[in-house]
N, C-alpha and C positions, 0 to 999 in steps of 0.2 A: 467450868473454866473460870479462872479469876478474871478480873477486869484488866485487860492488857492494852497499854497505850502505845499505839504505833505512830511514829513521827511522820508528820506531813511537811512537805517542802513547797507546796503550792506549785506555781509555774516553774520553779526550779527543778521539779521532777523531770522536765523536758531536757535538762542539761546534764542529767546524771545517768550514765549508761548502766550502772550497777544498782541504782536505787531510783527507778522510774515508776510510772503509773502501773505498768504491768508487774513490776516487782512487788508492789503492794498486794496485788491479787495472789501472787505466789506465796507471800508471807501469810496472808489470811488462810489460804488452803493448808499451809504447813502447820498452822496453829489449830487446824481442825474446825475452822469456823465457816459458816456460809452466809454470814451477815456482818455488817459493820455499823457501829454507832458513829455518826458523823458529827464530830465536835470541832471541826475546823471552820474555815471561812465560808461565807455564803456564795461565793462566785459560782454561777451556774455553768461556766465554761472550764471549771477546774478539771485538769486532765484525768484525775482519778474518777470523776463522775462517769466519764465514758468507759473507763476500764472496768470499774465495778459492774456497771450495767451490762457490758458485753460479756463479762465472765459470769453473769447470773448471780452476782453477790448482792444480796439485798442491802439497801442503805436506809438507815433510820436517822433522820436529822434531830439532833438534840441541842445544837448550839443555840444559845439565846441571841436574839436580834439586837446587836449593839452597833448598827450601822452609824448611828449618830456619833459614836465615839470617834470614828475616823474623820467625820466632818469637823468635829471640835478640834481634833489634832491638827488638821490642815489649817484651820483658822488661827490656831496658836502659832504655827510656823510662819504665817503671814504677819502676825502681830509682833512677835518678839524682835525681828530685825529693826524695828523702829527705835529701839532703845539700846544703848551701849551694853548694859548688863545682859539684855536679851541675846545680843550677838555672842557674848561670851558663853552663855548657856547653850546656845545652839551648836557652837563649836565643840563643846564638851560632849554633847549628845552625839554629834557626828563621829567623834573619836570612839565612843562606846559602840556605835553601830558598825564601825569599820572592822572590828575584830570578828563580829558575828558574820558580816558579809563575806569576809575573806574565807571563813570556815565553810560557808554554804556554797561558795562558788568553786571550791576545790573538789577533788574526787571523793565521792561519798558512797558508803556501803551501809548495810543494816548495822554492822558492828560499829562503824564510825559515828553514825547519827544517834546511837544509843549509848555511846561511851560516856564515862564520868567527865572526861575532858570537855566533850561537846555540851553536856548539861551545865558544866561550870561556866562556859562561855555565855550560854543563854541566861544563866542566873546573873552574871556580872552585867550583862547588857541591860536587863530590866532594873537592876539595882541602880545602875548609873543613870538611867532615864528618870527614875523616881527621885534621885538626889538632885539632878540638874534641872529638871523641868517640873518636878512635883507630881505626886500621885494624883490622878484625875485626867484632864485633857492631855497632859504631857505624856502619859503612859497609855493613852486610849482606855483609861479606866480598867486597866488589866486586873487589879486586885478584886474589884467588885464583879467584873465579868467572870473571873475564875471561880469566885465564891458561888455565883449562880450556876455556872456550868457543873461544878462539883456537886452541887445539890441535886442536879438532874441525873448525874451519873451514879450517885450513891446508891448502893444496893443492887446495881446492875452487874451483869457478868458478860464476858465476850470481848470482842476487839473494838477498840475506840481509835478512830483516826483523829489526831489532835496536832495542832501546829507545833513544830519542834520547840519553838521558844516558849510555849505554854507548858511544856512537860515538867520542868522543875516545880512550878507552882501547883500543878495538878497532883503531882506525886506527894507534895506536902499536905494537900487537902484530902487526898484519897489514900490513906495509909495501907489499904489492902491491894491497891493497884500495883501492877508491875510493868516493866518493859518487856518486849518480846525476848524470850530466852531461847535462841535457836543457834547454838554455837557452831553447828555444822551446815548452816544454811548457805547455799550458793544460788545466785540468780540463775534462772533456767532459760529455756528457749523463748518463753514469752517475753522475758526481759531483753533478750538479745534482739528480737524482732522489733520491739518497741524502741530500743535504742537506735536501731537503723532508721526507722521512720522519723524519730525525733531529729536525728542528725540531718536527714534529707530535707527537713523543713527549716533548716538554718544554714543556708548556703553562705560560703565565704569565697572571697576572691581567689584564694589559692587552692580551692578544691579541685580535685580530679573528677570532673563531672562524668566522664566516660566510665570511670571505675564505680562511681556512685550509682549511676543508672544500671550498670551491669549487676551490681550487688542487689539492687531492688528487683531486677528482673529474674534473679535466681530463686527468689523466695515465693512461696505459695500462700503465706499468711496464716493467721489463726483467728480465733474469736475476738481477741482484744485488738489485734492489728491485722485486719483482713486484707486480702489481696487487693481489694478495691482501694484501700488507703495507700498501699505501696505503689499502685499504678498512678494514683493521684499525685504522689510526690515525684515520681519519675516524670509525669506529664509536666509538672511545674518546672523541672529542670529543662525539658525540651522547649517549653514556652519561653523561658528566660534566655535561651540561646537562639530563638527564632525558628525552631523546627516545629512549625504548626501542624504538619501532617502527623508526625509522631505523637505530639501532644494530644491532638484530637482523637487519634485511634485509641490511645490509652484511656482517655477520659470517657469516651463512649463505652468502652469495655467496662470501665469502673462503674458508670451509671447503670449499666445492665446488671451489675453484680451487687447493687446496693440493697441493704435491708434496713430495718429500723435501728439496728445497733451496729457500731457505736453511733449514738444519736447525732453527733456533730458532723459525721461524714457526708450525708446527703447534701447538706447545704454547701459544704466546701467544694465537693465535686461539681455540682451543678453551676455554682458561681464561676468556677474556673472554665467549665465547658462553655458558658456564655461568652467569656472573654475570648476564647479561641475562635468561636464561631463569628464573633464580631471582627476579630483580626483578619478572618478570611472573607469578610464582606457579606456574611450571611446574617443580615440584621434580624429578619423575622425569627429564625431559629435561635438566635442569641436572646432575643426578647422572651421567647418561650422558656428558655433556661432560667433567666432572671426571675420571671414570674413564678416558676416552680419553686425557686428558693424562697421567695416572699410568701408563698402559700404554706410552707412547712410550719408545723407546730413549734419546732425548736430548730434554730440554726445559729451558729456562732456569729457574733456581731460583725466580724470582718467579712463574712460571707454576705450578711444582710446589707452591709454598706456597699460592698462590691455590686450586688444586684441593684440596689437603689441607684447607684451612680451609672450603672450600665443601662438602666431604663431611661435615664436622662440623656446620656451621651455615649455613643458607641465606643467601646474600648479599642485602642490602637497601640501597637508596639511603638516604643520610643524610636526616634529616627535612626539612632546608631545601632539598633538591633535589626 
């Protein structure tokens, strides 16, 4: 198998029904692979980390550690506004980023994220950054970082997950690499379930909550999006509407159905269960839930912060709920 570069959208995968974290697993399987070279960002809570693990797709980290580059970039953003010319450069950089942001927040599919038009937008974005802010801190040292990354990937084969905006530069440095060529690919059942769970985790004021909980209740889940996660999201809706009994019933059911994968789920379920128990006045049980979260080897930061706060102060619903 040649080296195949699969575009990564980071957290934006949660906003894309037809190109989400489960879709990545379907693409990997369609390509006949069982492992992935991880050349994207180091975020341990990246949605694809959970999906690949739950789908039993092995992940090999090859991305160099360039965390300092982000710190330097943020320092530059604080420094430039102090000078008139710096403000002009920042405005030009923002205009360059706007085109890429508009593209990434629209409907996305495998075909669209690998299209020449998308790669051109990414290429223009980085060229504009280099021109306005200069190669180095202003570009998060992209050229040097991609040189190092390409050196690590040279001679390898298989599927690589790489940030979408890095693809033009990697393709230039890895002449034998290709993008996924799956002209007949369509997102499958795993993508549909993942999209439902992602949507339930992003409630809006105009949502039909009854329809959403009904949709969650009709599903039985799969490895990537298990039933326990669907119950967790439905419980979140009930908690938001003040239906504590329904929320608790679903969360206790979810807690009994937990396994090691997806690895983020136990912490999320137990933290929310602690909140519901607190809201019902069962402080001792709530504290046990929070303690269980803090004892996990891995838990999302939002769950860990919820547990820490809950250990200090009992959770209570807002007065208008």
